TORDREN-685126 format. One record per residue: residue number from 1; z, x, y of N, C-alpha, C in turn; residue in three letters. Coordinates in steps of 0.2 Angstrom, whole numbers. Layout:
BEGIN
NUM  Z  X  Y  Z  X  Y  Z  X  Y  ALA
...
REM end
This chain:
BEGIN
1  98  59  -267  97  69  -273  102  71  -278  UNK
2  97  73  -282  101  76  -289  103  85  -286  UNK
3  109  85  -284  110  94  -282  112  97  -288  UNK
4  111  103  -292  113  105  -299  119  108  -297  UNK
5  119  111  -291  126  115  -291  133  109  -291  UNK
6  131  103  -290  138  99  -291  140  94  -296  UNK
7  143  96  -299  145  93  -307  144  86  -306  UNK
8  145  82  -301  144  75  -301  138  73  -300  UNK
9  133  77  -297  128  74  -297  122  75  -301  UNK
10  124  81  -304  118  83  -308  120  80  -317  UNK
11  115  82  -321  116  76  -327  114  83  -333  UNK
12  118  80  -339  117  84  -346  111  84  -348  UNK
13  106  81  -346  98  86  -347  96  93  -343  UNK
14  100  91  -338  99  98  -334  103  103  -335  UNK
15  110  101  -336  117  105  -338  114  111  -345  UNK
16  112  108  -350  109  109  -355  105  117  -355  UNK
17  103  114  -350  97  120  -348  98  126  -345  UNK
18  106  125  -344  106  130  -336  114  135  -341  UNK
19  113  141  -338  120  145  -339  124  144  -331  UNK
20  130  140  -333  134  143  -327  139  150  -327  UNK
21  137  151  -322  143  159  -323  149  159  -319  UNK
22  149  154  -315  156  152  -310  155  146  -307  UNK
23  162  142  -308  163  135  -309  169  136  -301  UNK
24  169  133  -295  174  132  -290  178  124  -291  UNK
25  184  123  -291  189  117  -292  190  119  -283  UNK
26  188  114  -280  192  111  -274  200  108  -274  UNK
27  206  110  -270  210  107  -272  213  105  -264  UNK
28  215  96  -266  216  96  -259  222  92  -259  UNK
29  225  89  -256  231  86  -253  232  80  -251  UNK
30  234  72  -251  237  68  -246  242  65  -244  UNK
31  241  67  -236  249  68  -234  248  67  -227  UNK
32  251  66  -221  253  64  -216  249  72  -210  UNK
33  243  69  -207  242  76  -203  244  74  -195  UNK
34  248  75  -193  249  73  -185  248  63  -185  UNK
35  246  61  -181  244  55  -178  239  52  -180  UNK
36  233  56  -177  226  57  -177  221  61  -182  UNK
37  223  64  -187  219  64  -191  220  60  -198  UNK
38  215  59  -203  215  57  -208  221  59  -217  UNK
39  223  54  -216  229  56  -222  224  61  -228  UNK
40  218  61  -228  215  65  -233  212  72  -231  UNK
41  212  73  -227  211  80  -221  210  85  -227  UNK
42  216  88  -230  216  94  -235  209  91  -239  UNK
43  209  86  -244  205  85  -247  197  84  -245  UNK
44  197  82  -240  188  80  -235  188  88  -235  UNK
45  194  93  -233  190  98  -230  189  102  -237  UNK
46  193  104  -240  191  107  -246  185  105  -249  UNK
47  184  100  -249  176  95  -251  171  98  -247  UNK
48  173  98  -242  168  101  -237  166  108  -239  UNK
49  170  114  -238  169  121  -239  167  122  -245  UNK
50  169  120  -250  166  120  -258  160  120  -258  UNK
51  159  112  -257  151  111  -258  146  116  -254  UNK
52  147  114  -248  143  120  -242  141  127  -245  UNK
53  147  130  -247  149  135  -251  143  137  -256  UNK
54  144  132  -260  140  131  -267  135  131  -266  UNK
55  133  125  -261  124  123  -256  121  130  -256  UNK
56  124  134  -254  123  140  -249  121  147  -255  UNK
57  126  146  -258  125  152  -264  119  148  -268  UNK
58  118  142  -270  113  141  -278  107  142  -274  UNK
59  105  144  -265  101  146  -265  97  153  -268  UNK
60  102  157  -268  101  165  -271  104  164  -279  UNK
61  108  161  -281  110  160  -287  110  156  -290  UNK
62  105  153  -294  107  147  -297  111  146  -306  UNK
63  120  148  -302  123  149  -308  129  147  -307  UNK
64  130  143  -300  136  142  -298  138  133  -297  UNK
65  143  132  -301  144  125  -302  149  123  -296  UNK
66  150  116  -295  154  115  -289  157  106  -292  UNK
67  164  106  -295  171  103  -297  170  98  -291  UNK
68  170  91  -292  175  86  -290  182  90  -288  UNK
69  182  87  -280  191  89  -277  198  87  -280  UNK
70  203  89  -284  207  85  -285  212  83  -277  UNK
71  212  78  -275  217  74  -271  224  72  -271  UNK
72  228  77  -273  235  76  -273  237  85  -275  UNK
73  242  86  -272  245  91  -272  253  91  -273  UNK
74  256  93  -271  264  96  -271  263  97  -264  UNK
75  270  90  -263  270  87  -256  278  83  -255  UNK
76  282  86  -258  288  84  -256  291  88  -251  UNK
77  290  89  -248  294  92  -241  291  86  -235  UNK
78  285  85  -236  283  78  -232  284  70  -235  UNK
79  288  68  -241  289  61  -242  292  59  -236  UNK
80  295  62  -232  299  56  -225  293  54  -221  UNK
81  287  54  -223  280  52  -219  277  47  -225  UNK
82  278  42  -222  273  36  -225  267  37  -231  UNK
83  267  34  -236  262  34  -241  259  42  -242  UNK
84  263  48  -240  262  55  -244  262  54  -250  UNK
85  257  55  -254  257  57  -263  259  64  -265  UNK
86  266  65  -268  266  71  -270  266  72  -277  UNK
87  263  76  -280  264  79  -286  266  86  -290  UNK
88  269  85  -294  274  90  -293  269  96  -294  UNK
89  271  101  -294  268  109  -294  266  110  -300  UNK
90  270  108  -306  270  109  -312  265  105  -315  UNK
91  263  98  -312  257  94  -315  250  96  -313  UNK
92  250  98  -305  246  102  -302  243  109  -308  UNK
93  248  113  -308  247  117  -313  244  116  -320  UNK
94  246  110  -322  243  108  -330  238  106  -329  UNK
95  234  102  -324  228  99  -322  225  106  -323  UNK
96  227  110  -317  221  115  -315  220  120  -323  UNK
97  226  121  -326  226  123  -333  222  119  -339  UNK
98  222  112  -338  217  110  -343  211  111  -340  UNK
99  210  109  -335  203  111  -333  199  118  -333  UNK
100  203  122  -334  201  129  -333  199  133  -342  UNK
101  203  129  -346  202  127  -353  195  125  -354  UNK
102  194  119  -352  186  116  -354  183  120  -351  UNK
103  181  124  -345  177  126  -342  176  133  -346  UNK
104  181  135  -350  182  142  -353  176  138  -361  UNK
105  179  132  -363  175  129  -369  168  128  -368  UNK
106  166  130  -362  160  128  -361  155  136  -357  UNK
107  158  140  -359  157  145  -359  157  149  -351  UNK
108  161  147  -346  161  148  -340  169  151  -338  UNK
109  168  157  -339  174  162  -338  178  166  -329  UNK
110  174  164  -327  173  162  -320  177  158  -317  UNK
111  182  156  -312  185  150  -307  186  153  -304  UNK
112  185  150  -297  187  150  -289  192  141  -287  UNK
113  198  144  -288  202  138  -286  202  141  -279  UNK
114  197  136  -275  198  133  -267  202  128  -264  UNK
115  208  131  -262  214  127  -262  215  125  -253  UNK
116  214  118  -253  215  117  -246  222  114  -242  UNK
117  227  116  -247  234  112  -244  241  119  -246  UNK
118  241  119  -240  247  125  -239  253  125  -243  UNK
119  256  120  -247  260  118  -251  258  120  -259  UNK
120  254  124  -259  251  125  -264  252  132  -266  UNK
121  255  132  -271  254  141  -275  252  140  -283  UNK
122  247  145  -282  245  146  -290  244  154  -294  UNK
123  246  158  -290  246  163  -291  251  166  -299  UNK
124  257  163  -298  261  163  -305  254  160  -311  UNK
125  253  153  -309  249  152  -314  242  156  -316  UNK
126  239  158  -311  234  161  -313  235  169  -314  UNK
127  241  172  -315  244  178  -320  244  175  -327  UNK
128  247  168  -328  248  166  -336  242  163  -340  UNK
129  237  161  -337  231  160  -336  227  166  -339  UNK
130  225  171  -335  223  177  -337  226  182  -341  UNK
131  231  179  -344  235  182  -349  234  180  -355  UNK
132  233  172  -354  234  168  -361  224  168  -364  UNK
133  219  167  -358  215  166  -359  213  170  -358  UNK
134  201  171  -360  199  175  -358  193  174  -353  UNK
135  199  174  -347  195  169  -340  197  175  -334  UNK
136  193  175  -329  195  178  -323  194  171  -317  UNK
137  203  170  -316  204  164  -311  204  168  -303  UNK
138  201  166  -299  202  167  -292  204  163  -286  UNK
139  209  164  -282  212  159  -277  210  161  -271  UNK
140  208  155  -267  204  157  -259  208  150  -255  UNK
141  213  153  -251  215  148  -246  209  148  -240  UNK
142  205  143  -240  200  143  -236  199  145  -229  UNK
143  206  141  -226  207  142  -220  209  150  -217  UNK
144  209  152  -223  212  161  -220  206  165  -221  UNK
145  198  162  -220  194  167  -224  190  170  -215  UNK
146  191  164  -213  190  169  -206  194  171  -202  UNK
147  200  170  -204  206  174  -199  205  181  -194  UNK
148  200  184  -196  200  190  -191  196  189  -186  UNK
149  193  184  -187  188  180  -181  192  176  -177  UNK
150  197  172  -179  201  165  -175  201  167  -170  UNK
151  203  173  -167  206  171  -159  199  173  -155  UNK
152  193  173  -158  187  173  -155  185  165  -154  UNK
153  187  160  -157  186  154  -160  190  148  -156  UNK
154  195  150  -157  204  145  -155  206  148  -150  UNK
155  211  143  -147  213  145  -140  222  146  -142  UNK
156  223  144  -151  230  143  -150  231  145  -157  UNK
157  238  146  -160  237  146  -164  241  140  -169  UNK
158  237  139  -177  237  134  -178  241  134  -185  UNK
159  245  129  -187  248  128  -193  247  122  -198  UNK
160  248  115  -194  246  111  -197  245  104  -194  UNK
161  237  102  -192  235  99  -190  238  99  -181  UNK
162  234  105  -179  234  110  -174  225  109  -174  UNK
163  225  114  -168  218  115  -165  212  116  -170  UNK
164  214  121  -174  209  124  -179  207  116  -185  UNK
165  214  115  -187  211  109  -193  207  103  -190  UNK
166  210  100  -185  207  96  -179  199  96  -177  UNK
167  200  104  -174  190  107  -173  185  103  -182  UNK
168  189  108  -187  187  106  -192  186  100  -196  UNK
169  190  95  -193  189  87  -195  183  84  -192  UNK
170  183  87  -184  180  82  -179  173  87  -181  UNK
171  168  92  -182  163  94  -186  163  92  -192  UNK
172  167  90  -197  165  87  -205  165  78  -205  UNK
173  169  77  -201  169  68  -201  172  67  -194  UNK
174  169  66  -188  171  65  -183  174  57  -181  UNK
175  171  54  -185  174  43  -186  181  45  -186  UNK
176  183  50  -190  190  48  -192  196  51  -189  UNK
177  194  53  -183  200  57  -179  200  54  -172  UNK
178  205  52  -171  210  50  -166  213  53  -163  UNK
179  210  56  -157  214  62  -155  218  60  -147  UNK
180  217  55  -146  219  52  -141  226  51  -144  UNK
181  227  49  -150  236  47  -151  241  54  -154  UNK
182  236  59  -153  238  64  -157  246  66  -153  UNK
183  252  71  -158  256  72  -154  255  79  -152  UNK
184  262  81  -149  261  88  -147  260  94  -153  UNK
185  263  92  -156  266  98  -161  267  102  -162  UNK
186  276  101  -158  279  107  -156  287  105  -162  UNK
187  287  110  -167  292  109  -171  298  112  -165  UNK
188  302  109  -170  309  114  -168  311  121  -170  UNK
189  313  124  -166  315  130  -169  320  131  -174  UNK
190  319  136  -178  325  137  -184  332  139  -179  UNK
191  338  137  -181  344  139  -179  347  145  -180  UNK
192  344  149  -187  347  156  -189  340  161  -188  UNK
193  344  167  -185  339  174  -181  334  174  -187  UNK
194  338  176  -193  333  179  -198  325  175  -198  UNK
195  327  169  -200  322  164  -200  317  164  -196  UNK
196  319  164  -189  316  166  -183  309  172  -185  UNK
197  312  177  -185  310  186  -185  305  183  -193  UNK
198  307  180  -197  302  179  -203  304  184  -209  UNK
199  307  187  -207  312  191  -217  315  189  -221  UNK
200  317  181  -218  322  176  -222  315  170  -223  UNK
201  313  169  -226  310  162  -228  312  158  -232  UNK
202  311  149  -230  311  143  -233  307  138  -233  UNK
203  309  134  -236  301  128  -235  304  125  -233  UNK
204  299  124  -228  301  117  -221  300  112  -223  UNK
205  306  106  -222  306  99  -222  305  96  -216  UNK
206  295  94  -217  294  92  -210  296  87  -207  UNK
207  299  83  -208  304  78  -206  308  80  -202  UNK
208  310  89  -202  315  89  -196  311  95  -191  UNK
209  305  94  -192  301  100  -187  300  96  -182  UNK
210  299  88  -181  296  83  -177  294  78  -180  UNK
211  293  73  -177  293  65  -180  286  65  -181  UNK
212  282  67  -180  273  66  -183  269  71  -186  UNK
213  273  76  -190  270  78  -195  267  87  -194  UNK
214  268  90  -188  262  93  -186  265  99  -185  UNK
215  262  104  -185  264  112  -179  258  115  -179  UNK
216  257  113  -171  251  115  -168  247  111  -164  UNK
217  246  114  -156  242  109  -152  236  107  -153  UNK
218  233  101  -154  225  99  -156  224  98  -148  UNK
219  225  97  -145  223  95  -139  215  102  -136  UNK
220  215  107  -138  210  108  -135  205  111  -143  UNK
221  205  104  -147  200  106  -152  195  102  -150  UNK
222  190  106  -154  182  102  -152  176  103  -160  UNK
223  171  99  -160  167  99  -165  162  106  -165  UNK
224  163  110  -159  159  115  -160  163  121  -162  UNK
225  169  121  -161  173  125  -164  174  126  -171  UNK
226  174  119  -174  178  118  -178  169  119  -183  UNK
227  166  117  -183  157  120  -184  157  129  -186  UNK
228  158  133  -179  157  138  -179  161  142  -184  UNK
229  168  140  -185  174  142  -190  172  139  -196  UNK
230  169  135  -198  167  131  -206  160  135  -209  UNK
231  156  137  -202  151  139  -204  153  148  -206  UNK
232  156  151  -202  159  158  -206  162  158  -212  UNK
233  167  154  -214  170  154  -219  166  151  -225  UNK
234  159  147  -224  156  145  -230  150  150  -231  UNK
235  148  152  -226  144  161  -226  148  164  -231  UNK
236  154  167  -228  156  172  -233  158  170  -240  UNK
237  161  162  -241  163  161  -247  155  162  -251  UNK
238  150  160  -247  146  161  -253  141  167  -254  UNK
239  143  171  -251  142  179  -252  145  179  -258  UNK
240  151  178  -259  156  180  -265  155  175  -270  UNK
241  154  171  -271  152  167  -276  145  171  -279  UNK
242  141  173  -276  133  176  -276  136  181  -281  UNK
243  141  187  -278  143  192  -280  146  192  -286  UNK
244  150  187  -288  153  185  -292  151  182  -298  UNK
245  143  180  -298  141  177  -302  136  181  -304  UNK
246  135  186  -301  129  192  -306  134  196  -307  UNK
247  139  197  -308  145  202  -311  146  202  -317  UNK
248  148  206  -322  149  206  -327  156  204  -328  UNK
249  159  200  -334  164  198  -333  170  202  -338  UNK
250  165  208  -341  168  212  -346  174  217  -342  UNK
251  177  220  -345  182  225  -342  178  232  -339  UNK
252  179  235  -334  187  234  -331  187  227  -327  UNK
253  184  222  -325  180  218  -321  187  215  -321  UNK
254  189  213  -313  188  214  -306  186  220  -304  UNK
255  187  226  -307  189  232  -303  183  236  -306  UNK
256  180  242  -302  175  246  -303  176  250  -308  UNK
257  171  253  -312  174  258  -317  174  264  -314  UNK
258  177  266  -318  180  274  -313  175  279  -317  UNK
259  172  283  -312  168  289  -311  170  291  -319  UNK
260  164  294  -321  163  299  -328  168  307  -324  UNK
261  171  308  -328  173  314  -326  167  320  -329  UNK
262  169  325  -324  164  330  -326  167  336  -331  UNK
263  161  338  -336  161  340  -340  163  349  -338  UNK
264  167  352  -341  167  358  -338  164  363  -340  UNK
REM end
């Protein structure tokens, strides 16, 4: 079935009769996720969220287009685990830059980076893109969209391959989950008090946390929890995409116009 909101499904005949206002670029990774989740977890979940949000938005606004997801990201701190694929942040930034330049060439000035990998950091790049190009680039780490409802759905906090992420994969591709092989996801604590308290930060080398590349207990994960959270995330993102698509990209966007001053 041809889905006009999906760039890999639609065709030139249809595209040239459309005016797309918003493009969504999902960005995943290929890395270890405990012993029970697929290496493509980040790519699969970013793909699912972006496609579902675009599908839902299309029902109300036919000017949103979903791009294919990038499968690799910055992963140097997970290279101790076999077949993790690391692409430098500079390379990822260069690819994203070229995609945004291409979209601008075709008249799309509003772009959402739908990030599925916690190791990516795009705000410095967005600052540069918006200074050099006539574009508006937005960033969404999809797993944070429903954070205000997290405690209603999940029993324990999740960081990497724990309850939330496992539940999401169970909802999207349950045949790839081998929960019976999951490690406990208990990380070694920091030795320094400032790191434990959180007012000093560092980059984690995951092999020093435990031997199965996980931070978070997946044992309470269920597909029902995953569906509930993903439905919330995709619905909220669809609302955002519709609002973004119908908004003028002219100044002072994305800010509101100041109210006119009263004449005395």
